[in-house]
Structure formats: C-alpha cells, structure tokens
VEXKOL-989861 format. One line per 10 residues: number of its first residue (from 1); their letters; for each residue x, z negated, y negated of N, C-alpha, C. Coordinates in nm, 2 decimals. Layout:
REM VEXKOL-989861
NUM> A> X,Z,Y,X,Z,Y,X,Z,Y ~ ...
END
This chain:
REM VEXKOL-989861
1> MTPQLPDWMK> 0.09,0.00,0.12,0.00,0.00,0.00,0.09,0.00,-0.12 ~ 0.06,0.09,-0.22,0.14,0.10,-0.34,0.11,-0.02,-0.43 ~ 0.21,-0.08,-0.48,0.19,-0.20,-0.57,0.12,-0.15,-0.70 ~ 0.05,-0.25,-0.76,-0.01,-0.22,-0.89,0.09,-0.20,-1.00 ~ 0.06,-0.11,-1.09,0.15,-0.08,-1.20,0.15,-0.20,-1.30 ~ 0.27,-0.26,-1.32,0.28,-0.38,-1.40,0.28,-0.34,-1.55 ~ 0.26,-0.44,-1.64,0.26,-0.41,-1.78,0.38,-0.35,-1.84 ~ 0.50,-0.38,-1.78,0.62,-0.33,-1.84,0.64,-0.18,-1.81 ~ 0.56,-0.12,-1.73,0.57,0.02,-1.70,0.48,0.11,-1.79 ~ 0.43,0.05,-1.90,0.35,0.13,-1.99,0.44,0.22,-2.07
11> VKVGKQTAAQ> 0.41,0.35,-2.07,0.50,0.45,-2.13,0.47,0.46,-2.28 ~ 0.59,0.46,-2.36,0.58,0.48,-2.50,0.58,0.63,-2.53 ~ 0.50,0.68,-2.62,0.50,0.83,-2.65,0.55,0.85,-2.78 ~ 0.61,0.97,-2.80,0.67,1.00,-2.93,0.56,1.07,-3.02 ~ 0.61,1.12,-3.13,0.52,1.19,-3.23,0.48,1.32,-3.17 ~ 0.35,1.35,-3.16,0.31,1.47,-3.09,0.35,1.60,-3.16 ~ 0.35,1.60,-3.29,0.39,1.73,-3.36,0.54,1.76,-3.33 ~ 0.63,1.66,-3.34,0.77,1.69,-3.31,0.79,1.73,-3.17 ~ 0.72,1.66,-3.07,0.73,1.70,-2.93,0.68,1.84,-2.91 ~ 0.58,1.88,-2.97,0.52,2.01,-2.95,0.62,2.12,-3.00
21> STSELMEGRR> 0.69,2.09,-3.11,0.79,2.18,-3.16,0.90,2.21,-3.06 ~ 0.95,2.10,-3.00,1.06,2.12,-2.89,1.00,2.20,-2.78 ~ 0.88,2.17,-2.73,0.82,2.24,-2.62,0.81,2.39,-2.65 ~ 0.77,2.42,-2.78,0.75,2.56,-2.82,0.88,2.63,-2.82 ~ 0.99,2.56,-2.87,1.12,2.63,-2.87,1.17,2.67,-2.73 ~ 1.15,2.58,-2.64,1.19,2.61,-2.50,1.11,2.73,-2.44 ~ 0.98,2.73,-2.47,0.89,2.83,-2.42,0.93,2.97,-2.48 ~ 0.96,2.96,-2.61,1.00,3.09,-2.69,1.13,3.15,-2.64 ~ 1.22,3.06,-2.59,1.35,3.11,-2.54,1.35,3.13,-2.39 ~ 1.24,3.11,-2.33,1.22,3.12,-2.18,1.32,3.03,-2.11
31> LCTVCQSARC> 1.32,2.91,-2.15,1.41,2.81,-2.09,1.33,2.70,-2.02 ~ 1.39,2.64,-1.92,1.33,2.53,-1.85,1.39,2.40,-1.89 ~ 1.32,2.29,-1.88,1.38,2.16,-1.90,1.34,2.08,-1.78 ~ 1.43,1.99,-1.74,1.40,1.90,-1.63,1.30,1.79,-1.68 ~ 1.29,1.77,-1.81,1.19,1.68,-1.87,1.05,1.72,-1.82 ~ 1.02,1.85,-1.83,0.89,1.90,-1.79,0.88,1.92,-1.64 ~ 0.97,1.98,-1.58,0.96,2.01,-1.44,0.96,1.89,-1.35 ~ 1.04,1.78,-1.39,1.04,1.66,-1.31,0.95,1.55,-1.36 ~ 0.86,1.59,-1.46,0.76,1.49,-1.51,0.83,1.36,-1.56 ~ 0.93,1.38,-1.64,1.00,1.26,-1.69,0.91,1.17,-1.78
41> PNIGECFSRG> 0.91,1.04,-1.76,0.82,0.95,-1.84,0.87,0.94,-1.98 ~ 0.99,0.98,-2.01,1.05,0.98,-2.15,1.03,1.10,-2.23 ~ 0.95,1.20,-2.17,0.95,1.33,-2.24,0.89,1.32,-2.38 ~ 0.79,1.24,-2.40,0.74,1.23,-2.54,0.84,1.17,-2.64 ~ 0.91,1.07,-2.60,1.01,1.01,-2.69,1.13,1.11,-2.71 ~ 1.18,1.17,-2.61,1.29,1.26,-2.63,1.26,1.39,-2.70 ~ 1.14,1.45,-2.66,1.10,1.58,-2.73,1.07,1.55,-2.88 ~ 1.02,1.43,-2.91,0.99,1.40,-3.05,1.11,1.38,-3.13 ~ 1.22,1.34,-3.06,1.35,1.33,-3.13,1.43,1.45,-3.13 ~ 1.37,1.56,-3.08,1.44,1.69,-3.08,1.55,1.70,-2.98
51> TATFMLMGDV> 1.54,1.63,-2.87,1.63,1.64,-2.76,1.56,1.68,-2.63 ~ 1.64,1.74,-2.54,1.59,1.78,-2.41,1.70,1.81,-2.32 ~ 1.68,1.80,-2.19,1.78,1.84,-2.09,1.75,1.97,-2.03 ~ 1.84,2.07,-2.06,1.81,2.21,-2.01,1.83,2.21,-1.86 ~ 1.74,2.29,-1.79,1.75,2.31,-1.65,1.78,2.45,-1.62 ~ 1.90,2.48,-1.57,1.94,2.62,-1.54,1.88,2.67,-1.41 ~ 1.89,2.81,-1.40,1.86,2.88,-1.28,1.72,2.87,-1.23 ~ 1.63,2.86,-1.32,1.49,2.86,-1.29,1.43,2.73,-1.26 ~ 1.30,2.73,-1.22,1.23,2.60,-1.19,1.19,2.58,-1.05 ~ 1.25,2.66,-0.96,1.23,2.65,-0.82,1.35,2.61,-0.74
61> CTRDCRFCAV> 1.35,2.50,-0.67,1.46,2.44,-0.60,1.46,2.48,-0.45 ~ 1.58,2.50,-0.39,1.59,2.54,-0.25,1.58,2.41,-0.16 ~ 1.58,2.29,-0.22,1.57,2.17,-0.14,1.43,2.10,-0.18 ~ 1.39,2.02,-0.08,1.26,1.96,-0.10,1.28,1.80,-0.08 ~ 1.34,1.74,-0.19,1.36,1.60,-0.19,1.22,1.53,-0.20 ~ 1.21,1.42,-0.13,1.08,1.35,-0.12,1.04,1.27,-0.25 ~ 1.13,1.27,-0.35,1.10,1.20,-0.47,1.08,1.29,-0.59 ~ 1.11,1.42,-0.58,1.12,1.50,-0.69,1.00,1.60,-0.71 ~ 0.96,1.61,-0.84,0.84,1.69,-0.87,0.87,1.84,-0.89 ~ 1.00,1.88,-0.89,1.04,2.02,-0.91,0.99,2.10,-0.79
71> RHSTTGPAPL> 0.94,2.22,-0.82,0.89,2.30,-0.72,1.00,2.34,-0.62 ~ 0.95,2.37,-0.49,1.05,2.39,-0.38,1.01,2.52,-0.31 ~ 1.12,2.60,-0.28,1.10,2.72,-0.19,1.24,2.76,-0.14 ~ 1.25,2.80,-0.02,1.38,2.85,0.03,1.39,3.00,0.01 ~ 1.28,3.06,-0.03,1.29,3.21,-0.05,1.24,3.25,-0.19 ~ 1.18,3.15,-0.27,1.12,3.19,-0.39,1.21,3.19,-0.52 ~ 1.33,3.12,-0.52,1.41,3.12,-0.64,1.45,3.26,-0.68 ~ 1.44,3.28,-0.81,1.46,3.42,-0.87,1.61,3.44,-0.88 ~ 1.65,3.56,-0.90,1.80,3.59,-0.92,1.84,3.53,-1.05 ~ 1.97,3.50,-1.06,2.02,3.44,-1.19,2.00,3.53,-1.30
81> DPDEPRRVAE> 1.97,3.47,-1.42,1.95,3.55,-1.54,2.09,3.54,-1.62 ~ 2.17,3.64,-1.63,2.30,3.63,-1.69,2.29,3.60,-1.84 ~ 2.17,3.62,-1.90,2.15,3.59,-2.04,2.12,3.44,-2.07 ~ 2.09,3.37,-1.96,2.04,3.23,-1.98,2.14,3.14,-2.05 ~ 2.27,3.15,-2.01,2.37,3.06,-2.09,2.37,3.08,-2.24 ~ 2.35,3.21,-2.28,2.35,3.24,-2.43,2.22,3.18,-2.49 ~ 2.11,3.19,-2.42,1.98,3.13,-2.47,1.99,2.98,-2.48 ~ 2.05,2.92,-2.38,2.07,2.77,-2.39,2.15,2.73,-2.51 ~ 2.26,2.80,-2.53,2.35,2.78,-2.64,2.28,2.80,-2.77 ~ 2.20,2.90,-2.79,2.13,2.93,-2.91,2.02,2.82,-2.94
91> AAAEMGLDFV> 1.96,2.78,-2.83,1.86,2.67,-2.85,1.92,2.54,-2.89 ~ 2.04,2.51,-2.83,2.11,2.39,-2.87,2.15,2.39,-3.01 ~ 2.20,2.51,-3.06,2.24,2.53,-3.20,2.12,2.52,-3.29 ~ 2.01,2.58,-3.25,1.89,2.57,-3.34,1.84,2.42,-3.35 ~ 1.85,2.35,-3.24,1.81,2.21,-3.24,1.91,2.12,-3.31 ~ 2.03,2.17,-3.34,2.13,2.09,-3.40,2.19,1.99,-3.31 ~ 2.20,2.01,-3.19,2.25,1.91,-3.09,2.40,1.90,-3.10 ~ 2.44,1.78,-3.11,2.59,1.75,-3.11,2.63,1.71,-2.96 ~ 2.53,1.69,-2.88,2.56,1.65,-2.74,2.45,1.72,-2.65 ~ 2.49,1.81,-2.56,2.40,1.89,-2.49,2.41,1.85,-2.34
101> VVTSVTRDDL> 2.29,1.83,-2.28,2.29,1.79,-2.14,2.23,1.91,-2.06 ~ 2.30,1.95,-1.96,2.25,2.07,-1.88,2.25,2.03,-1.73 ~ 2.14,2.06,-1.67,2.13,2.03,-1.52,2.08,2.16,-1.46 ~ 2.04,2.16,-1.33,1.99,2.28,-1.27,1.91,2.23,-1.14 ~ 1.83,2.33,-1.10,1.78,2.31,-0.96,1.89,2.33,-0.86 ~ 1.87,2.29,-0.74,1.98,2.32,-0.64,1.95,2.46,-0.59 ~ 2.06,2.54,-0.59,2.05,2.68,-0.54,2.14,2.70,-0.42 ~ 2.10,2.66,-0.31,2.18,2.68,-0.19,2.18,2.82,-0.14 ~ 2.10,2.91,-0.21,2.10,3.05,-0.17,2.21,3.12,-0.24 ~ 2.28,3.06,-0.34,2.39,3.13,-0.41,2.52,3.09,-0.35
111> PDGGAGHFAA> 2.62,3.19,-0.34,2.75,3.16,-0.27,2.82,3.04,-0.33 ~ 2.81,3.03,-0.47,2.88,2.92,-0.53,2.79,2.81,-0.58 ~ 2.66,2.81,-0.53,2.57,2.71,-0.57,2.53,2.71,-0.72 ~ 2.57,2.81,-0.79,2.55,2.82,-0.93,2.66,2.76,-1.02 ~ 2.77,2.73,-0.96,2.88,2.67,-1.04,2.93,2.76,-1.15 ~ 2.94,2.89,-1.12,2.98,2.98,-1.23,2.88,2.99,-1.34 ~ 2.75,2.97,-1.31,2.65,2.97,-1.42,2.66,2.85,-1.50 ~ 2.69,2.73,-1.44,2.72,2.61,-1.52,2.84,2.64,-1.62 ~ 2.95,2.69,-1.56,3.07,2.72,-1.64,3.04,2.81,-1.76 ~ 2.96,2.92,-1.73,2.93,3.01,-1.83,2.84,2.95,-1.95
121> TIHAIRQLRA> 2.76,2.85,-1.91,2.68,2.78,-2.01,2.76,2.69,-2.09 ~ 2.86,2.62,-2.03,2.95,2.54,-2.11,3.02,2.62,-2.21 ~ 3.08,2.73,-2.17,3.15,2.82,-2.26,3.06,2.87,-2.37 ~ 2.94,2.91,-2.34,2.85,2.96,-2.44,2.81,2.86,-2.54 ~ 2.79,2.74,-2.50,2.76,2.63,-2.59,2.88,2.61,-2.69 ~ 3.00,2.60,-2.63,3.12,2.58,-2.71,3.15,2.69,-2.81 ~ 3.10,2.81,-2.78,3.12,2.92,-2.87,3.04,2.90,-3.00 ~ 2.92,2.85,-2.98,2.83,2.83,-3.10,2.84,2.69,-3.16 ~ 2.88,2.59,-3.08,2.89,2.45,-3.13,3.02,2.40,-3.07 ~ 3.13,2.43,-3.13,3.26,2.41,-3.07,3.29,2.26,-3.05
131> EAGVEVLTPD> 3.23,2.17,-3.14,3.26,2.03,-3.13,3.16,1.95,-3.05 ~ 3.06,2.02,-3.00,2.95,1.96,-2.93,3.00,1.90,-2.79 ~ 2.95,1.78,-2.76,2.98,1.73,-2.62,2.88,1.80,-2.53 ~ 2.93,1.82,-2.40,2.84,1.88,-2.30,2.85,1.79,-2.17 ~ 2.73,1.75,-2.13,2.72,1.68,-2.00,2.66,1.77,-1.90 ~ 2.72,1.79,-1.78,2.66,1.86,-1.68,2.61,1.77,-1.56 ~ 2.49,1.79,-1.52,2.44,1.71,-1.41,2.42,1.81,-1.29 ~ 2.51,1.81,-1.20,2.52,1.92,-1.10,2.46,1.88,-0.96 ~ 2.42,1.98,-0.88,2.39,1.95,-0.74,2.52,1.92,-0.67 ~ 2.52,1.90,-0.54,2.64,1.87,-0.46,2.72,1.99,-0.42
141> FKGDTRAIDT> 2.67,2.12,-0.44,2.73,2.24,-0.41,2.78,2.24,-0.26 ~ 2.70,2.17,-0.18,2.73,2.16,-0.03,2.87,2.10,-0.01 ~ 2.92,2.04,-0.11,3.06,1.98,-0.09,3.17,2.08,-0.12 ~ 3.14,2.20,-0.16,3.24,2.30,-0.18,3.33,2.26,-0.30 ~ 3.45,2.23,-0.28,3.54,2.19,-0.39,3.58,2.30,-0.48 ~ 3.57,2.43,-0.43,3.60,2.54,-0.52,3.49,2.55,-0.63 ~ 3.37,2.52,-0.59,3.26,2.52,-0.69,3.27,2.41,-0.79 ~ 3.31,2.29,-0.74,3.34,2.18,-0.83,3.45,2.21,-0.93 ~ 3.56,2.27,-0.88,3.67,2.32,-0.96,3.62,2.41,-1.07 ~ 3.53,2.50,-1.04,3.48,2.60,-1.14,3.41,2.53,-1.25
151> VIEARPTVFN> 3.34,2.42,-1.22,3.27,2.35,-1.33,3.36,2.27,-1.41 ~ 3.45,2.19,-1.35,3.54,2.10,-1.42,3.64,2.18,-1.50 ~ 3.68,2.30,-1.45,3.78,2.38,-1.53,3.72,2.43,-1.66 ~ 3.58,2.43,-1.67,3.52,2.47,-1.80,3.52,2.35,-1.89 ~ 3.57,2.24,-1.85,3.59,2.12,-1.93,3.46,2.06,-2.00 ~ 3.36,2.03,-1.92,3.25,1.95,-1.98,3.30,1.81,-2.02 ~ 3.23,1.75,-2.11,3.26,1.62,-2.16,3.24,1.52,-2.05 ~ 3.13,1.53,-1.98,3.09,1.44,-1.87,3.05,1.53,-1.75 ~ 3.10,1.49,-1.63,3.06,1.55,-1.51,2.97,1.44,-1.44 ~ 2.84,1.48,-1.41,2.74,1.39,-1.35,2.69,1.45,-1.22
161> HNVETVREMS> 2.69,1.37,-1.12,2.62,1.41,-1.00,2.55,1.28,-0.95 ~ 2.42,1.29,-0.93,2.34,1.17,-0.90,2.34,1.15,-0.74 ~ 2.36,1.03,-0.70,2.34,0.99,-0.56,2.20,0.96,-0.53 ~ 2.12,0.93,-0.63,1.97,0.92,-0.63,1.92,0.79,-0.57 ~ 1.99,0.74,-0.46,1.94,0.62,-0.39,2.05,0.56,-0.31 ~ 2.03,0.44,-0.25,2.12,0.38,-0.17,2.15,0.46,-0.04 ~ 2.26,0.43,0.03,2.29,0.50,0.15,2.18,0.49,0.26 ~ 2.12,0.38,0.27,2.02,0.36,0.38,1.89,0.44,0.36 ~ 1.86,0.48,0.23,1.74,0.55,0.20,1.77,0.70,0.18 ~ 1.89,0.74,0.18,1.93,0.88,0.14,1.86,0.98,0.24
171> SVLRPQADHS> 1.87,0.96,0.37,1.82,1.06,0.46,1.67,1.07,0.45 ~ 1.60,0.96,0.41,1.46,0.97,0.39,1.42,1.05,0.27 ~ 1.48,1.02,0.16,1.45,1.09,0.03,1.51,1.22,0.01 ~ 1.63,1.24,0.07,1.71,1.36,0.05,1.75,1.43,0.18 ~ 1.65,1.47,0.26,1.69,1.52,0.39,1.78,1.64,0.40 ~ 1.80,1.71,0.29,1.89,1.83,0.29,2.02,1.79,0.22 ~ 2.03,1.67,0.18,2.16,1.62,0.12,2.23,1.52,0.21 ~ 2.33,1.46,0.16,2.41,1.36,0.24,2.48,1.27,0.15 ~ 2.46,1.14,0.17,2.51,1.03,0.08,2.67,1.04,0.08 ~ 2.73,1.06,0.19,2.88,1.07,0.19,2.93,1.19,0.12
181> RSMQVLSYAS> 2.85,1.30,0.13,2.89,1.42,0.06,2.88,1.40,-0.09 ~ 2.78,1.33,-0.14,2.77,1.30,-0.28,2.88,1.22,-0.33 ~ 2.92,1.12,-0.25,3.03,1.03,-0.29,3.16,1.11,-0.29 ~ 3.18,1.21,-0.20,3.30,1.29,-0.20,3.30,1.38,-0.32 ~ 3.19,1.43,-0.37,3.18,1.51,-0.49,3.23,1.43,-0.61 ~ 3.18,1.31,-0.62,3.22,1.22,-0.73,3.37,1.19,-0.73 ~ 3.42,1.15,-0.61,3.56,1.12,-0.59,3.65,1.24,-0.62 ~ 3.61,1.36,-0.58,3.69,1.48,-0.60,3.69,1.50,-0.75 ~ 3.58,1.50,-0.82,3.58,1.52,-0.96,3.67,1.42,-1.04 ~ 3.66,1.30,-1.00,3.73,1.19,-1.07,3.88,1.21,-1.04
191> GNWPGAVVKS> 3.92,1.24,-0.91,4.06,1.25,-0.88,4.13,1.38,-0.92 ~ 4.05,1.48,-0.95,4.11,1.61,-0.99,4.09,1.64,-1.14 ~ 4.04,1.55,-1.22,4.02,1.57,-1.36,4.05,1.45,-1.44 ~ 4.18,1.42,-1.45,4.23,1.29,-1.51,4.18,1.28,-1.65 ~ 4.13,1.16,-1.68,4.09,1.13,-1.81,3.95,1.17,-1.84 ~ 3.88,1.24,-1.75,3.74,1.28,-1.77,3.64,1.17,-1.74 ~ 3.52,1.19,-1.79,3.41,1.10,-1.77,3.33,1.14,-1.65 ~ 3.32,1.06,-1.55,3.24,1.09,-1.43,3.12,0.99,-1.43 ~ 3.01,1.05,-1.39,2.88,0.97,-1.40,2.79,0.99,-1.28 ~ 2.71,0.89,-1.25,2.61,0.91,-1.14,2.49,0.82,-1.17
201> GFMVGVGETD> 2.39,0.84,-1.10,2.27,0.76,-1.12,2.18,0.75,-1.00 ~ 2.10,0.65,-1.00,2.01,0.63,-0.88,1.88,0.56,-0.92 ~ 1.78,0.57,-0.83,1.65,0.50,-0.85,1.64,0.38,-0.77 ~ 1.56,0.29,-0.81,1.52,0.17,-0.73,1.37,0.17,-0.71 ~ 1.32,0.10,-0.61,1.18,0.09,-0.59,1.14,0.19,-0.48 ~ 1.23,0.24,-0.40,1.20,0.33,-0.29,1.20,0.27,-0.15 ~ 1.24,0.14,-0.15,1.26,0.07,-0.02,1.39,0.01,0.00 ~ 1.48,0.01,-0.10,1.61,-0.05,-0.09,1.60,-0.20,-0.11 ~ 1.71,-0.27,-0.07,1.72,-0.41,-0.11,1.82,-0.43,-0.22 ~ 1.81,-0.54,-0.28,1.91,-0.57,-0.39,2.05,-0.57,-0.34
211> EQVRELLGQL> 2.07,-0.62,-0.22,2.21,-0.62,-0.17,2.26,-0.48,-0.15 ~ 2.17,-0.39,-0.11,2.21,-0.25,-0.09,2.25,-0.19,-0.23 ~ 2.17,-0.23,-0.33,2.20,-0.18,-0.47,2.34,-0.23,-0.51 ~ 2.37,-0.35,-0.48,2.51,-0.40,-0.52,2.62,-0.33,-0.44 ~ 2.59,-0.30,-0.31,2.69,-0.23,-0.24,2.71,-0.09,-0.29 ~ 2.60,-0.02,-0.33,2.61,0.11,-0.39,2.69,0.11,-0.52 ~ 2.67,0.01,-0.60,2.75,0.00,-0.73,2.90,-0.01,-0.70 ~ 2.93,-0.08,-0.60,3.07,-0.09,-0.56,3.13,0.04,-0.51 ~ 3.05,0.12,-0.44,3.08,0.25,-0.39,3.11,0.35,-0.50 ~ 3.02,0.34,-0.60,3.03,0.43,-0.72,3.15,0.40,-0.80
221> AAAGCHIVTI> 3.18,0.27,-0.82,3.30,0.23,-0.89,3.43,0.28,-0.81 ~ 3.43,0.26,-0.68,3.54,0.31,-0.60,3.56,0.46,-0.61 ~ 3.45,0.53,-0.63,3.45,0.68,-0.64,3.50,0.73,-0.77 ~ 3.52,0.64,-0.86,3.57,0.67,-1.00,3.47,0.70,-1.10 ~ 3.35,0.65,-1.08,3.24,0.67,-1.18,3.26,0.57,-1.30 ~ 3.25,0.63,-1.42,3.26,0.55,-1.54,3.13,0.51,-1.60 ~ 3.02,0.59,-1.57,2.89,0.57,-1.62,2.79,0.57,-1.50 ~ 2.70,0.48,-1.50,2.60,0.47,-1.40,2.46,0.45,-1.47 ~ 2.36,0.52,-1.42,2.22,0.49,-1.47,2.14,0.45,-1.36 ~ 2.05,0.35,-1.38,1.96,0.29,-1.28,1.82,0.29,-1.34
231> GQYLQPTRRH> 1.73,0.35,-1.27,1.59,0.35,-1.32,1.49,0.33,-1.21 ~ 1.37,0.30,-1.25,1.26,0.28,-1.16,1.20,0.41,-1.11 ~ 1.19,0.42,-0.98,1.12,0.54,-0.92,0.97,0.54,-0.95 ~ 0.92,0.65,-0.98,0.78,0.67,-1.00,0.73,0.79,-0.92 ~ 0.63,0.77,-0.84,0.58,0.87,-0.75,0.51,0.98,-0.82 ~ 0.57,1.11,-0.81,0.51,1.22,-0.89,0.37,1.26,-0.85 ~ 0.35,1.27,-0.71,0.22,1.30,-0.66,0.20,1.23,-0.53 ~ 0.08,1.23,-0.47,0.05,1.16,-0.35,0.13,1.21,-0.23 ~ 0.18,1.33,-0.24,0.25,1.38,-0.12,0.40,1.34,-0.12 ~ 0.44,1.27,-0.23,0.58,1.23,-0.24,0.59,1.08,-0.19
241> HPVDRYVHPD> 0.72,1.04,-0.17,0.75,0.91,-0.12,0.68,0.80,-0.20 ~ 0.61,0.70,-0.14,0.55,0.60,-0.22,0.64,0.50,-0.29 ~ 0.59,0.44,-0.40,0.67,0.33,-0.46,0.66,0.21,-0.37 ~ 0.78,0.15,-0.34,0.78,0.03,-0.26,0.77,-0.10,-0.35 ~ 0.82,-0.09,-0.47,0.82,-0.21,-0.56,0.85,-0.16,-0.70 ~ 0.79,-0.24,-0.79,0.83,-0.22,-0.93,0.93,-0.33,-0.97 ~ 1.05,-0.29,-1.01,1.16,-0.39,-1.03,1.14,-0.44,-1.17 ~ 1.15,-0.57,-1.19,1.13,-0.64,-1.32,1.25,-0.61,-1.41 ~ 1.23,-0.59,-1.54,1.34,-0.57,-1.63,1.45,-0.67,-1.62 ~ 1.42,-0.80,-1.59,1.52,-0.90,-1.57,1.62,-0.86,-1.45
251> QFAVYARWAE> 1.56,-0.80,-1.35,1.64,-0.76,-1.23,1.73,-0.65,-1.27 ~ 1.68,-0.56,-1.35,1.77,-0.45,-1.40,1.89,-0.50,-1.47 ~ 1.87,-0.61,-1.55,1.98,-0.67,-1.62,2.08,-0.73,-1.52 ~ 2.04,-0.78,-1.41,2.13,-0.82,-1.30,2.20,-0.71,-1.24 ~ 2.14,-0.59,-1.22,2.21,-0.47,-1.17,2.32,-0.43,-1.27 ~ 2.29,-0.43,-1.40,2.39,-0.40,-1.50,2.51,-0.49,-1.49 ~ 2.48,-0.62,-1.47,2.59,-0.71,-1.46,2.68,-0.68,-1.34 ~ 2.61,-0.65,-1.23,2.68,-0.62,-1.10,2.77,-0.50,-1.12 ~ 2.71,-0.40,-1.19,2.79,-0.27,-1.21,2.92,-0.30,-1.30 ~ 2.90,-0.38,-1.40,3.02,-0.42,-1.48,3.12,-0.50,-1.41
261> QAGIIEVSAG> 3.07,-0.59,-1.32,3.16,-0.66,-1.24,3.24,-0.58,-1.14 ~ 3.17,-0.47,-1.10,3.24,-0.37,-1.00,3.34,-0.29,-1.07 ~ 3.34,-0.28,-1.21,3.44,-0.20,-1.28,3.38,-0.08,-1.35 ~ 3.25,-0.06,-1.35,3.19,0.05,-1.41,3.19,0.03,-1.57 ~ 3.23,0.12,-1.64,3.25,0.10,-1.79,3.12,0.09,-1.86 ~ 3.03,0.19,-1.84,2.90,0.20,-1.91,2.78,0.20,-1.82 ~ 2.69,0.11,-1.84,2.57,0.11,-1.75,2.44,0.11,-1.83 ~ 2.35,0.20,-1.79,2.21,0.20,-1.84,2.12,0.16,-1.73 ~ 2.05,0.05,-1.74,1.96,0.01,-1.63,1.83,-0.04,-1.69 ~ 1.72,0.01,-1.65,1.59,-0.03,-1.70,1.48,0.05,-1.63
271> PFVRSSYRAA> 1.36,0.01,-1.65,1.24,0.08,-1.58,1.23,0.23,-1.61 ~ 1.26,0.27,-1.74,1.25,0.41,-1.78,1.38,0.48,-1.80 ~ 1.49,0.42,-1.75,1.62,0.49,-1.76,1.62,0.61,-1.66 ~ 1.66,0.72,-1.71,1.69,0.84,-1.63,1.83,0.89,-1.66 ~ 1.88,0.98,-1.58,2.02,1.01,-1.58,2.06,1.07,-1.72 ~ 1.97,1.14,-1.79,2.01,1.20,-1.92,1.96,1.12,-2.04 ~ 1.89,1.01,-2.01,1.83,0.93,-2.12,1.94,0.87,-2.21 ~ 1.94,0.91,-2.34,2.04,0.86,-2.44,2.18,0.89,-2.39 ~ 2.20,1.00,-2.33,2.33,1.04,-2.27,2.44,1.04,-2.37 ~ 2.42,1.08,-2.49,2.53,1.09,-2.59,2.59,0.95,-2.62
281> ASAAAALEAL> 2.50,0.85,-2.63,2.55,0.72,-2.66,2.64,0.66,-2.55 ~ 2.59,0.69,-2.43,2.66,0.64,-2.31,2.80,0.71,-2.30 ~ 2.80,0.84,-2.32,2.93,0.92,-2.32,3.02,0.87,-2.42 ~ 2.97,0.84,-2.54,3.06,0.80,-2.65,3.12,0.66,-2.62 ~ 3.04,0.57,-2.56,3.09,0.44,-2.53,3.20,0.45,-2.42 ~ 3.18,0.54,-2.32,3.27,0.55,-2.21,3.40,0.61,-2.26 ~ 3.39,0.71,-2.35,3.51,0.78,-2.40,3.59,0.68,-2.49 ~ 3.52,0.60,-2.56,3.60,0.50,-2.65,3.67,0.40,-2.56 ~ 3.61,0.36,-2.45,3.67,0.26,-2.36,3.79,0.32,-2.29 ~ 3.78,0.45,-2.26,3.89,0.52,-2.19,4.01,0.56,-2.28
291> S> 3.98,0.56,-2.41,4.09,0.61,-2.50,4.19,0.50,-2.53
END
C-alpha cells in the first residue's frame, strides 16, 4: 500500500507567465527537456527562473527503468539530429544561461551511445557562450570507456552519471543497467580527468534502508564523486514502481551529514532535490573547494 502524501511534499509552483515563456522557447526550437519528459516536480520553479535541463537525442529511451516517466522503445528512437547541438547552444544563449545542464535519453541503439552528440553540444555551447559552465548528465554508455573519453575530452565543467538507487534495488528499478557498471563509469571519469568535478545522484523511498544509503554514499566517495544529490522518489504513473516511504526532511539532513563524513564535497539532499536542481551553485561550491 502506497503511503499517504505528507505535508512536506507539497509542490511550490513558479510564476506561470515566466514558466510559459521557457516552455514556448523549447517548443519553438524543437528541443526536449528532462523537466517535461520526466515530470520533474520542480518544473514550475525552474522554468519560472528561466532555467531548464536540455535533453538530447529525442524523448524516447531505449531502456525501460521502473521509476522513469520518459517514453520507452527499443525501435522507436529517431535518428540523431545533427543540428540539435546548435539549437541547444542558441537556446542557452537566448536564455542568458551562465551554466548549462545537458542530459539525454539512453541510446543503446547508437554505436557510441550518443557520446559524440554530447561532445558536439558542449563545443556548440562554448562557441556561443565561451565562459559558460556546462554539466553533462550521461547514461552509462554500456561501460564503454571510449565513449566516456569522447565526453570528457570535450571538457564539460561537471561530469554527472546517476546511480539512481542503492545496489540492492538497482536490478529492480534499472533492469537494463548495472550498479557496478555505473560505479565504474564514475571511477573512470574521476581517474582519467584530474581536477574535474564528478557528480552522481540517487533517489530514496523505493525500498532501500538507511544503512544501504550510508553504504552507497561511501561507495560514491570512493569512486571519486565530488557532488551527490539525494531526492525523494515520486511514482510517475500507476505502472511504475510504487513509493515505499516518504523520507522526512530531517532524515535527508542526516544523509547529507553522512555524505560529508564520507568525504563528498558538496551534497544536496531533500524531498524535491533532483540531479540538476540548482546545479550551478553546487558546481561553484565544488570548484571552490577543489581550487
């Protein structure tokens, strides 16, 4: 039985006119955002502040994770649009973004998993906004280190790959992914990109225990993560994995303390925290600590 939604899970919405303007800009440039496709609870706040997380390579994913609202098909993803990196860069410039967050659907149908498309987007953004920070939130590329190299050689400010959940729940929520492989992606990025910011994130409320959360934080620190985000899982539809519990804000504060004790530099933990929520501030804090 799904627990009742507690008072602290009430969503704050942003100004509708400003949010509509961001939505129209994305539609006009034929761009996708993970904010819309994944039904992010912060979409009103972020869109009203003129920020969004660009989602590359369409809105159809080749994987079917049990927590994610993004559409799924093993045959439906469209061919890559070579003009998409330019349109993302132009949208970022029009929005006046000093920090651009870019993610993608997982494209296991592509030889490099879309790594080259990520790199092209980073370069396009830097051509128009040379001083802008760029965070990439990538899939696992099936563990292909050549694909990871392609992305990190384009020099994003932050390399992010989400583990999504604790090891014990990974096969339930991510049947086409692998917890160890995700850890290897993070370790490889950290070990082969000295001085870079590496980031990951996960959800709670899917059936994990607090002790498993603490163990995961230790694993992420050992993998070289500098930033970690922890948020409450929300069930997108009835066909998705049910919510096991709603974690109290006080417990999120405990998670943040555990992360810091493990050696993670910057932690964002709370019911509505998502991997790209206020990403610029987290990146700035991590960079300052590393300098």
